[in-house]
C-alpha positions as CSV (number, residue, x, y, z in Angstrom):
1,X,-57.8,43.1,-137.1
2,X,-59.7,46.5,-138.7
3,X,-62.7,44.8,-138.1
4,X,-62.0,44.0,-134.5
5,X,-60.5,47.7,-134.3
6,X,-63.5,49.1,-135.3
7,X,-65.5,47.2,-132.8
8,X,-63.5,48.4,-129.7
9,X,-63.6,51.6,-130.7
10,X,-68.1,51.6,-131.4
11,X,-68.1,49.7,-127.7
12,X,-65.8,52.4,-126.2
13,X,-67.3,55.5,-127.5
14,X,-70.7,53.9,-126.3
15,X,-69.7,52.8,-123.0
16,X,-68.3,56.5,-122.6
17,X,-71.5,58.0,-123.7
18,X,-73.7,55.8,-121.3
19,X,-71.4,57.6,-118.5
20,X,-71.9,60.7,-119.2
21,X,-75.4,60.3,-119.1
22,X,-75.6,58.6,-116.3
23,X,-73.8,61.9,-115.1
24,X,-75.8,63.9,-116.8
25,X,-79.2,62.8,-118.2
26,X,-78.3,65.1,-121.5
27,X,-76.9,62.5,-124.3
28,X,-77.8,61.9,-127.5
29,X,-76.8,58.9,-129.6
30,X,-77.8,58.8,-133.3
31,X,-76.2,57.6,-136.7
32,X,-77.0,56.1,-139.6
33,X,-76.2,53.9,-142.6
34,X,-76.5,53.9,-146.0
35,X,-75.5,51.3,-148.9
36,X,-75.8,51.9,-152.7
37,X,-75.1,50.2,-155.3
38,X,-73.8,51.7,-158.7
39,X,-74.2,51.2,-162.3
40,X,-71.5,54.0,-164.4
41,X,-72.2,54.0,-168.0
42,X,-69.5,55.9,-170.1
43,X,-68.6,58.3,-167.7
44,X,-65.7,59.7,-169.5
45,X,-68.0,60.1,-172.7
46,X,-66.3,57.4,-174.9
47,X,-68.2,54.6,-176.0
48,X,-65.5,53.1,-178.6
49,X,-61.8,54.0,-177.0
50,X,-59.5,51.2,-177.4
51,X,-60.0,48.9,-174.2
52,X,-56.2,48.2,-172.1
53,X,-53.7,45.7,-174.1
54,X,-50.8,43.7,-172.2
55,X,-47.9,45.4,-172.1
56,X,-46.5,42.7,-174.2
57,X,-48.4,42.9,-177.5
58,X,-48.9,47.2,-176.3
59,X,-47.4,49.8,-178.7
60,X,-46.1,53.3,-176.7
61,X,-49.2,55.1,-179.1
62,X,-51.7,53.0,-177.4
63,X,-49.7,53.2,-173.8
64,X,-50.4,56.5,-174.5
65,X,-53.5,56.2,-175.0
66,X,-54.2,53.8,-172.7
67,X,-52.8,55.7,-169.6
68,X,-55.9,58.7,-170.8
69,X,-58.7,56.4,-171.1
70,X,-61.2,57.5,-167.9
71,X,-63.9,54.4,-166.9
72,X,-64.3,51.4,-168.8
73,X,-68.1,51.4,-170.7
74,X,-70.1,50.1,-167.7
75,X,-68.7,49.6,-164.2
76,X,-70.8,48.1,-161.1
77,X,-69.4,48.4,-157.3
78,X,-70.8,49.0,-153.8
79,X,-70.9,51.5,-151.0
80,X,-71.3,51.2,-147.2
81,X,-71.3,54.6,-145.6
82,X,-71.7,54.4,-141.0
83,X,-72.4,57.3,-138.9
84,X,-72.3,57.6,-135.0
85,X,-72.7,60.6,-132.9
86,X,-72.5,61.4,-129.7
87,X,-74.4,65.1,-128.6
88,X,-73.3,65.8,-125.4
89,X,-75.2,69.0,-123.4
90,X,-73.4,69.5,-120.4
91,X,-73.8,71.9,-117.2
92,X,-73.6,75.9,-117.4
93,X,-74.3,76.4,-121.1
94,X,-71.7,73.5,-122.3
95,X,-72.0,71.0,-124.5
96,X,-69.9,68.4,-126.8
97,X,-70.6,66.5,-130.3
98,X,-68.9,63.9,-131.4
99,X,-69.5,61.7,-134.7
100,X,-67.6,58.6,-135.8
101,X,-67.9,57.0,-139.2
102,X,-66.4,54.0,-142.2
103,X,-66.5,54.4,-145.0
104,X,-65.7,52.0,-147.8
105,X,-66.1,50.6,-151.3
106,X,-66.8,47.1,-150.9
107,X,-63.8,44.6,-150.9
108,X,-61.8,47.1,-152.8
109,X,-58.7,44.7,-154.4
110,X,-55.3,46.7,-155.9
111,X,-54.3,44.5,-158.5
112,X,-50.2,44.6,-156.8
113,X,-48.7,42.4,-159.9
114,X,-48.9,42.5,-164.3
115,X,-50.8,39.7,-165.2
116,X,-49.0,39.3,-168.3
117,X,-45.7,39.0,-167.1
118,X,-46.1,37.1,-163.9
119,X,-46.8,33.1,-163.3
120,X,-48.8,33.9,-160.3
121,X,-51.8,32.1,-160.6
122,X,-54.7,35.4,-160.7
123,X,-56.2,34.5,-157.4
124,X,-52.9,36.1,-156.0
125,X,-52.6,38.9,-158.1
126,X,-55.4,41.1,-156.2
127,X,-54.0,42.5,-152.3
128,X,-57.2,44.0,-150.4
129,X,-57.5,47.2,-149.1
130,X,-56.3,47.5,-145.5
131,X,-57.7,50.5,-144.4
132,X,-61.2,50.2,-145.4
133,X,-62.6,49.4,-141.9
134,X,-60.7,52.6,-140.6
135,X,-63.0,54.4,-138.2
136,X,-62.9,58.7,-138.7
137,X,-63.8,61.5,-137.0
138,X,-65.9,63.8,-138.7
139,X,-67.4,66.2,-136.2
140,X,-65.1,66.7,-132.7
141,X,-66.4,69.9,-131.4
142,X,-67.3,71.9,-128.2
143,X,-69.7,74.2,-127.5
144,X,-70.3,77.5,-125.2
145,X,-73.3,78.9,-125.4
146,X,-73.3,82.4,-123.6
147,X,-69.4,82.5,-123.5
148,X,-69.1,85.8,-121.3
149,X,-71.5,87.6,-122.9
150,X,-75.1,86.2,-123.5
151,X,-75.7,86.8,-127.3
152,X,-72.5,85.0,-128.1
153,X,-71.9,81.0,-129.2
154,X,-68.6,79.9,-129.5
155,X,-68.0,76.5,-131.2
156,X,-64.5,75.6,-131.5
157,X,-63.5,72.1,-133.3
158,X,-64.1,69.8,-136.3
159,X,-67.6,71.2,-137.4
160,X,-69.5,71.4,-140.4
161,X,-70.5,75.3,-141.6
162,X,-73.2,76.2,-144.4
163,X,-73.9,79.4,-145.0
164,X,-76.8,80.6,-146.7
165,X,-77.6,77.9,-150.0
166,X,-73.7,76.8,-149.4
167,X,-72.5,78.8,-152.5
168,X,-69.5,80.1,-151.5
169,X,-69.0,78.2,-148.2
170,X,-71.0,74.3,-147.3
171,X,-68.3,70.9,-148.1
172,X,-64.9,70.3,-146.9
173,X,-65.3,67.6,-149.0
174,X,-62.9,64.8,-147.7
175,X,-62.5,61.2,-148.4
176,X,-60.5,59.9,-144.9
177,X,-57.6,57.0,-146.6
178,X,-59.4,57.1,-150.2
179,X,-61.9,54.1,-149.5
180,X,-65.0,55.2,-152.0
181,X,-62.9,56.2,-154.4
182,X,-65.2,55.9,-156.9
183,X,-67.7,57.8,-156.1
184,X,-65.9,60.5,-154.2
185,X,-69.0,62.9,-154.4
186,X,-70.9,60.8,-151.7
187,X,-68.6,61.0,-149.2
188,X,-69.9,62.1,-145.7
189,X,-67.1,63.7,-144.9
190,X,-67.5,67.6,-145.6
191,X,-66.4,69.1,-142.4
192,X,-64.3,71.9,-141.4
193,X,-61.4,72.3,-138.4
194,X,-63.0,75.6,-136.8
195,X,-63.3,78.1,-134.2
196,X,-66.8,79.6,-134.6
197,X,-68.0,82.9,-132.9
198,X,-71.5,83.3,-133.8
199,X,-73.3,87.2,-132.1
200,X,-77.2,86.4,-132.1
201,X,-79.2,89.7,-132.1
202,X,-82.4,88.5,-133.1
203,X,-83.6,89.4,-136.2
204,X,-79.5,89.8,-136.8
205,X,-77.1,87.5,-136.6
206,X,-73.4,87.4,-136.9
207,X,-71.1,84.7,-137.8
208,X,-66.9,85.0,-137.7
209,X,-65.0,81.7,-139.2
210,X,-61.2,80.5,-139.3
211,X,-61.0,77.0,-140.2
212,X,-57.6,75.7,-141.6
213,X,-58.2,73.8,-144.6
214,X,-54.4,71.8,-144.9
215,X,-51.6,72.5,-142.7
216,X,-49.4,70.3,-144.4
217,X,-45.7,70.5,-143.6
218,X,-46.2,72.1,-139.7
219,X,-43.7,75.0,-139.1
220,X,-43.1,75.6,-142.6
221,X,-45.6,78.5,-144.8
222,X,-47.4,76.5,-146.9
223,X,-51.0,76.0,-145.1
224,X,-54.4,76.1,-146.6
225,X,-56.8,78.7,-144.5
226,X,-60.3,79.9,-144.4
227,X,-61.2,83.1,-142.2
228,X,-64.5,85.2,-143.0
229,X,-67.7,86.8,-141.2
230,X,-71.5,86.3,-142.4
231,X,-73.9,88.8,-141.1
232,X,-77.7,87.9,-141.5
233,X,-80.9,89.7,-140.9
234,X,-84.9,87.9,-141.1
235,X,-87.5,90.4,-141.9
236,X,-90.5,89.8,-139.8
237,X,-92.7,89.6,-143.4
238,X,-92.8,87.6,-146.4
239,X,-90.4,84.9,-145.1
240,X,-87.6,87.1,-146.3
241,X,-84.0,86.6,-144.7
242,X,-80.9,88.6,-146.2
243,X,-76.9,87.8,-145.8
244,X,-74.6,89.7,-146.6
245,X,-70.5,88.2,-146.6
246,X,-66.1,88.2,-146.4
247,X,-64.8,84.9,-147.3
248,X,-60.8,84.6,-147.7
249,X,-59.6,81.6,-148.7
250,X,-55.2,81.9,-149.0
251,X,-53.0,78.5,-150.5
252,X,-50.0,79.2,-149.3
253,X,-49.0,75.6,-150.6
254,X,-49.2,76.5,-154.2
255,X,-45.6,77.9,-155.2
256,X,-44.3,77.9,-159.0
257,X,-41.3,76.3,-160.5
258,X,-40.1,79.8,-160.6
259,X,-39.6,81.2,-157.2
260,X,-42.4,83.6,-157.5
261,X,-43.0,85.0,-154.5
262,X,-46.8,84.7,-154.0
263,X,-49.7,82.1,-153.6
264,X,-53.2,81.9,-154.0
265,X,-55.4,84.2,-152.4
266,X,-59.4,85.0,-152.9
267,X,-61.7,87.0,-151.1
268,X,-65.3,87.0,-151.7
269,X,-67.2,89.5,-150.9
270,X,-71.1,89.3,-151.5
271,X,-74.9,89.2,-151.0
272,X,-77.5,86.5,-150.6
273,X,-81.7,87.5,-150.3
274,X,-84.5,85.4,-150.1
275,X,-88.9,85.8,-149.4
276,X,-91.8,85.0,-150.3
277,X,-93.7,87.7,-152.1
278,X,-96.2,85.4,-152.2
279,X,-97.6,82.9,-149.8
280,X,-96.8,79.9,-152.9
281,X,-93.9,81.1,-154.8
282,X,-90.1,82.2,-153.4
283,X,-87.8,83.8,-154.9
284,X,-83.8,84.1,-154.5
285,X,-81.0,85.6,-155.2
286,X,-76.8,85.5,-154.8
287,X,-74.3,87.7,-156.4
288,X,-70.6,87.2,-155.0
289,X,-67.2,88.6,-156.7
290,X,-63.4,87.6,-155.9
291,X,-60.6,89.4,-156.0
292,X,-56.7,88.6,-154.5
293,X,-54.1,87.0,-156.2
294,X,-53.7,84.4,-158.9
295,X,-51.2,81.7,-159.5
296,X,-52.0,78.7,-161.7
297,X,-49.5,77.7,-163.8
298,X,-45.9,75.8,-163.1
299,X,-43.1,78.4,-163.4
300,X,-45.7,81.5,-163.9
301,X,-42.7,84.6,-163.7
302,X,-45.9,87.0,-163.7
303,X,-48.2,88.2,-160.9
304,X,-52.0,88.1,-161.9
305,X,-54.9,89.6,-159.8
306,X,-57.8,88.1,-159.8
307,X,-61.2,89.8,-160.5
308,X,-64.1,87.1,-160.9
309,X,-68.0,86.7,-160.4
310,X,-70.5,84.3,-159.4
311,X,-74.6,84.5,-159.6
312,X,-77.2,82.1,-158.7
313,X,-81.1,83.4,-158.9
314,X,-83.7,80.9,-158.5
315,X,-88.1,80.9,-158.2
316,X,-90.0,78.0,-156.6
317,X,-93.2,77.8,-157.1
318,X,-96.1,75.7,-154.8
319,X,-98.9,77.0,-156.3
320,X,-100.2,73.5,-157.5
321,X,-99.1,71.9,-154.9
322,X,-103.0,72.6,-152.7
323,X,-104.7,72.6,-156.1
324,X,-103.6,68.4,-157.1
325,X,-103.7,65.7,-154.6
326,X,-99.5,64.6,-156.1
327,X,-98.6,68.0,-154.8
328,X,-96.3,69.2,-157.7
329,X,-93.2,71.2,-157.0
330,X,-91.6,73.4,-159.5
331,X,-88.5,75.7,-159.7
332,X,-86.0,77.0,-161.6
333,X,-82.3,78.2,-161.3
334,X,-79.4,79.8,-163.5
335,X,-76.3,79.8,-162.3
336,X,-73.2,81.3,-163.8
337,X,-69.0,81.2,-163.0
338,X,-67.2,83.3,-164.4
339,X,-64.2,82.6,-166.9
340,X,-61.0,83.8,-168.2
341,X,-60.9,84.4,-172.1
342,X,-57.3,83.4,-172.2
343,X,-57.1,80.7,-169.9
344,X,-56.8,77.4,-172.5
345,X,-53.6,79.6,-174.3
346,X,-51.8,80.5,-170.9
347,X,-47.7,80.4,-170.6
348,X,-45.4,81.2,-167.9
349,X,-45.4,84.6,-168.8
350,X,-48.9,85.6,-168.9
351,X,-49.7,89.4,-167.7
352,X,-53.1,90.7,-166.4
353,X,-56.4,89.5,-164.2
354,X,-58.0,86.0,-163.6
355,X,-61.1,85.9,-164.1
356,X,-62.5,82.6,-163.5
357,X,-63.8,81.8,-160.7
358,X,-62.9,80.1,-157.4
359,X,-65.5,77.2,-156.4
360,X,-64.3,77.4,-152.7
361,X,-66.0,75.3,-150.7
362,X,-69.7,75.5,-152.3
363,X,-71.8,72.7,-150.6
364,X,-74.8,72.0,-153.0
365,X,-74.7,70.8,-155.8
366,X,-78.2,69.6,-158.4
367,X,-76.9,67.3,-160.4
368,X,-75.6,63.4,-160.3
369,X,-72.9,63.6,-163.2
370,X,-72.1,67.4,-165.2
371,X,-71.2,69.1,-161.8
372,X,-68.3,66.7,-161.0
373,X,-67.0,67.1,-163.9
374,X,-63.5,68.0,-164.0
375,X,-63.5,67.5,-160.1
376,X,-64.3,64.2,-159.6
377,X,-64.9,62.8,-163.6
378,X,-62.8,63.2,-166.2
379,X,-64.6,63.5,-169.7
380,X,-62.2,61.5,-172.4
381,X,-62.0,64.8,-174.4
382,X,-60.9,66.0,-170.9
383,X,-57.4,64.1,-171.1
384,X,-56.3,64.4,-174.1
385,X,-57.0,68.3,-174.3
386,X,-56.4,68.8,-170.9
387,X,-52.9,71.2,-169.8
388,X,-50.7,69.6,-167.5
389,X,-49.1,72.8,-166.3
390,X,-52.6,74.3,-165.5
391,X,-54.7,74.4,-162.4
392,X,-57.1,74.3,-163.8
393,X,-56.3,71.4,-166.3
394,X,-59.3,70.6,-167.9
395,X,-61.2,72.8,-170.8
396,X,-64.7,71.3,-169.7
397,X,-64.4,71.5,-165.7
398,X,-66.7,72.9,-164.3
399,X,-65.6,75.2,-161.8
400,X,-65.9,78.0,-163.9
401,X,-66.7,79.9,-167.1
402,X,-70.3,78.5,-167.0
403,X,-73.7,78.5,-167.0
404,X,-76.0,76.5,-165.9
405,X,-80.1,76.1,-166.3
406,X,-81.6,74.3,-164.2
407,X,-85.6,73.0,-164.2
408,X,-86.7,71.2,-161.3
409,X,-90.0,69.1,-160.0
410,X,-91.3,66.8,-157.7
411,X,-94.4,65.0,-156.9
412,X,-95.9,62.9,-154.5
413,X,-98.2,60.2,-155.3
414,X,-98.9,58.9,-151.7
415,X,-97.1,60.2,-148.1
416,X,-94.2,57.9,-148.6
417,X,-93.4,58.1,-152.1
418,X,-91.3,60.6,-153.5
419,X,-90.8,61.3,-157.0
420,X,-88.1,64.1,-158.6
421,X,-86.8,65.1,-162.3
422,X,-84.4,67.4,-162.8
423,X,-83.3,68.7,-166.0
424,X,-80.0,71.0,-166.8
425,X,-78.8,72.7,-169.9
426,X,-75.1,73.8,-169.9
427,X,-72.5,76.0,-172.0
428,X,-69.7,78.1,-171.6
429,X,-69.4,81.6,-171.0
430,X,-66.3,81.7,-173.1
431,X,-65.6,78.9,-176.3
432,X,-62.6,77.1,-174.9
433,X,-59.7,77.6,-178.1
434,X,-57.2,74.6,-178.1
435,X,-54.0,75.2,-179.9
436,X,-51.6,72.3,-180.8
437,X,-49.1,72.2,-178.4
438,X,-51.9,72.2,-175.6
439,X,-53.6,68.1,-177.2
440,X,-50.8,65.8,-176.2
441,X,-49.2,63.4,-179.1
442,X,-50.2,60.2,-179.5
443,X,-54.1,61.3,-179.3
444,X,-56.9,61.4,-182.0
445,X,-56.3,63.3,-185.4
446,X,-57.9,65.8,-186.7
447,X,-59.6,67.4,-183.1
448,X,-61.2,70.6,-183.9
449,X,-59.1,73.2,-181.9
450,X,-62.2,75.5,-182.0
451,X,-65.3,74.7,-180.0
452,X,-68.7,75.0,-179.7
453,X,-69.7,76.7,-176.2
454,X,-72.5,74.5,-175.8
455,X,-71.7,71.5,-173.0
456,X,-74.8,69.9,-172.7
457,X,-78.0,68.4,-170.9
458,X,-78.6,66.3,-168.0
459,X,-81.5,64.4,-166.8
460,X,-81.6,63.2,-163.4
461,X,-84.8,60.8,-161.6
462,X,-84.8,60.1,-158.6
463,X,-87.3,57.8,-156.4
464,X,-87.2,57.8,-152.6
465,X,-90.2,55.3,-150.6
466,X,-90.7,55.6,-146.7
467,X,-90.6,51.8,-146.1
468,X,-91.0,53.3,-142.1
469,X,-89.8,56.1,-140.4
470,X,-86.2,54.7,-139.6
471,X,-85.8,52.8,-143.4
472,X,-86.1,54.4,-146.5
473,X,-85.1,53.3,-150.1
474,X,-84.3,55.4,-153.0
475,X,-83.0,55.0,-156.5
476,X,-81.2,57.7,-159.1
477,X,-81.3,57.0,-162.7
478,X,-79.0,60.2,-164.6
479,X,-78.4,61.0,-168.0
480,X,-76.0,63.4,-169.6
481,X,-75.8,64.2,-173.1
482,X,-72.6,65.8,-174.4
483,X,-73.4,68.9,-176.3
484,X,-71.2,70.1,-179.5
485,X,-68.3,71.1,-177.2
486,X,-67.9,67.5,-177.5
487,X,-65.9,65.8,-181.1
488,X,-67.1,62.6,-182.1
489,X,-65.6,59.5,-180.1
490,X,-65.6,61.9,-176.7
491,X,-69.5,62.5,-177.1
492,X,-71.1,59.4,-175.7
493,X,-74.2,59.1,-173.2
494,X,-72.8,59.3,-169.4
495,X,-75.4,57.2,-167.9
496,X,-75.4,57.2,-163.5
497,X,-77.7,54.8,-161.1
498,X,-77.6,54.1,-157.9
499,X,-79.8,52.5,-155.6
500,X,-79.6,53.4,-152.3
501,X,-80.9,51.6,-148.3
502,X,-80.8,54.3,-145.5
503,X,-81.4,54.0,-142.0
504,X,-81.3,56.1,-139.3
505,X,-81.8,56.4,-135.6
């Protein structure tokens, strides 16, 4: 029935598009289909953990340890993502965009009985995911150009938002019905339910945005909202551009158990610029400061103020592109997300400013593994030393308290083949300390309470072959080499291998 419903909805969309086309002669249908295969090893950085055993023979300590184990040593799975978009240009500067999608891991099945205690045949203990063929809506907005005033464009509905390099606002990552639970970072659903007004005073551009991130309970003041203003200017020399912005995220859904009458607010003010001082050289920098209120601990009794900052600087040279036949491009980037010195020792009575960065709705991620730790990937050490009462519960998360340096390059051996490589290093701004109370009982003994700030290095290699103008094949191989921050039995090399075939039309 799910597949039948999918086919009916797609047919209905095409039928409506055909009807509109007959009336306006201005409809475009586009889309893409991507199929990926994954092989991931030691994603929790623990190659020697005990594999789960049956409850009949499992001790209490083993059960606790198994509950904290991330992935098994190796896992393989496949994913399909399909998108269908209709762009309709109507009369009087009115247009609409609708994009439907389905994304799913192949034939995911859930374990519904315990084979150790159930007498049924093994073929009956797994149930197929009934939602895997559901259709979601990623884009659905109306655009009104020259709305009341010729430089003004108004866009209302579910839409993509990306400002600058996506450092503050770029993607609202979601997985509709949790159908790609094994690789959330690949979700195609990155849109916002928002209203956006754009004033185009070339070379000035002014954007104002209001978005509802989570409504939560309708009628209750427990929403998550995003507001912002972005002002951009394009220079007439050196291919230069600059932006200044203010973005606010208000999270009324984070309420401490103590009944503190406060919620999380994050105000971002920042500036970004880029220029080509030489034809073959691009320099870019962005800096932002955060202030507002911070609620991060269950039972928090005292109001804490935010005071955090972040910086992103990069340089890219294309000098060698014109010299060598493989057209090499080389670049480097440095990013800092500030951290809080006492973050791992906080209690419900902690006071003072909170200095940890809130990464908002960042859209640009450069590495396959490390930049997702604490968001979609959890290391074994992170699990056994987590502070379960804290929002940022993992000590090795990548969202704040982190320096990262990235060196990258790409080559084009032939017109249809592109090779690229990245080498990234990560370390903490402040070395996080652990206390005995923050280490759950029953875990590895002899865990060092003070760690080195060096988190590790990651090497990513990718190759893309354009088989035709419409079809491409790609492969990504990534390895994360844990640094001295990680202790024995939680310092194995993580491997990520992804193969992709993609059709665009």
